[in-house]
N, C-alpha and C positions, 0 to 999 in steps of 0.2 A: 318499431321503437328504436330510438338512437342508442348506440352503444358507447360512443366516444363522449367524454366529459363535456367538451365544448358544444357538441350537438345537443346534449341534454339541456344545457343552459340556453341554447338558441331556441329550443322547443318551449322552454318555460317562458322566455321572453315573447315568443310569438303568441302564446296563449294569452298572456297578460295584455299585450298590445291589441290583440283582436277584440278582447273584451271592452277595452277602452274605446277603440274605434267604433264598435257597434253602438256603444252608448252615445257617443258624440253624433253618429249618424242619425240615431233615432231622435235625439234632441233637435237636430237640424230639421228633420222632417216634421216634427211637432210644431216648430216655430213657423214653418212655411204653411202648414195646414191651418194654424191659428190665424195667420195673416189672410189666407183665402176666405176664411169664415168672416173676418172683419170686412173684407172687400164686399162680400155679398150683402152684409148688413149695414155697418156704420163706416162710411168713408172717412170721416174725420179722424177716428181712432186708427184707421188703417194707415193714414198718412203718417201719423206719429210712430206707428209700429214698424213701418217700412225701414226706418234706420236701424232698428234692432235686427231685422232680418238681414240687412246688408252686412251688419257687423258679424253675425254668425257665419254668413257665407264667406266673407273675407278671411275670417280666422280659419275656417275649414280649408280654404284654398292655401292659406299660409302654411299650415301643417301637413299639406298633401293628403288631406282626407278626401278631397275632391280636386279635380284639375282646375286651374285658374280660368280656363275658357268656359268650363261648365258653370262656375260661379258667376262669371260675367253674363252668360246666357240666361241663367235663372234670374239674376237681378234685372235684366232687360225685360224678361217675360212678366215678372211680378209687377214691375212698374207700369208695364203696358196694361195689365189687368186693372190697375187703379185708374188709369186714364179713361177706360171705357165706361 
């Protein structure tokens, strides 16, 4: 455990940020999972939902939750799923 006051504060911040990041990551995974279910079933709804998935991925990349190349890669793969 930290002894110095600034280290204690840094620990509190890390705990808070980790909780938020985990929540955001699980939301992102849920949206992608929902999209994949739509692709398997209803392609019309999947086309509309794709923009929401893109939005989530772009925001995640913007706040450094995931790297921008990973976001681009996922967007590419998800759109490829729809075309098949």
